[in-house]
C-alpha positions in Angstrom: -11.0 13.6 -14.5 -7.4 12.4 -13.7 -7.0 8.6 -13.1 -4.8 7.8 -10.2 -1.8 5.5 -11.1 0.5 3.5 -8.9 4.2 4.6 -9.4 7.1 3.1 -7.6 9.5 6.0 -8.6 10.2 8.5 -5.9 8.4 11.8 -6.2 10.4 14.6 -7.7 12.0 16.9 -5.2 13.3 19.7 -7.4 10.3 20.1 -9.7 11.4 17.5 -12.2 8.6 15.2 -13.7 8.4 11.5 -13.3 9.1 10.8 -17.0 12.5 12.5 -16.6 13.2 10.4 -13.6 12.1 7.3 -15.5 14.4 8.4 -18.4 17.3 8.6 -15.9 16.5 5.2 -14.5 16.5 3.8 -18.1 19.8 5.4 -18.9 21.3 3.9 -15.7 19.9 0.4 -16.7 21.5 0.7 -20.1 24.8 1.9 -18.7 24.8 -1.0 -16.3 24.0 -3.5 -19.1 26.8 -2.0 -21.2 29.2 -2.4 -18.4 28.2 -6.0 -17.7 28.7 -6.7 -21.5 32.1 -5.0 -21.5 33.2 -7.0 -18.4 32.0 -10.3 -20.0 33.9 -9.3 -23.1 37.2 -8.5 -21.2 36.8 -11.8 -19.2 36.4 -13.8 -22.4 39.3 -12.1 -24.0 41.5 -12.8 -21.0 40.5 -16.4 -20.9 41.2 -16.7 -24.7 44.6 -15.0 -24.2 45.6 -17.5 -21.5 44.5 -20.4 -23.5 46.6 -19.3 -26.5 49.5 -18.5 -24.3 49.4 -21.9 -22.7 49.7 -23.5 -26.2 53.0 -21.7 -26.8 54.7 -23.9 -24.3 55.7 -27.3 -25.8 55.8 -29.0 -22.4 52.2 -28.1 -21.7 51.2 -29.7 -25.1 53.1 -32.9 -24.3 51.6 -33.1 -20.8 48.1 -32.5 -22.2 48.5 -35.2 -24.9 49.9 -37.6 -22.2 47.0 -37.0 -20.0 44.4 -37.3 -22.8 46.1 -40.6 -23.9 46.1 -42.0 -20.4 42.3 -41.8 -20.3 42.1 -44.6 -22.9 
């Protein structure tokens, strides 16, 4: 006797079984997670590059020191 189950995945149209569709969804989720990680890494690297580039200008360092000193 087969026990009915509730499945939210669409039924297979071309004869593929649901586990294969589930595997496709899992691969898609992994790919999306990897892309989000890559985007976060690129964003963090860009922010760090901008911060390091800003420290190369002596005027910026003097302005930053003056602003910090004026807080006291």
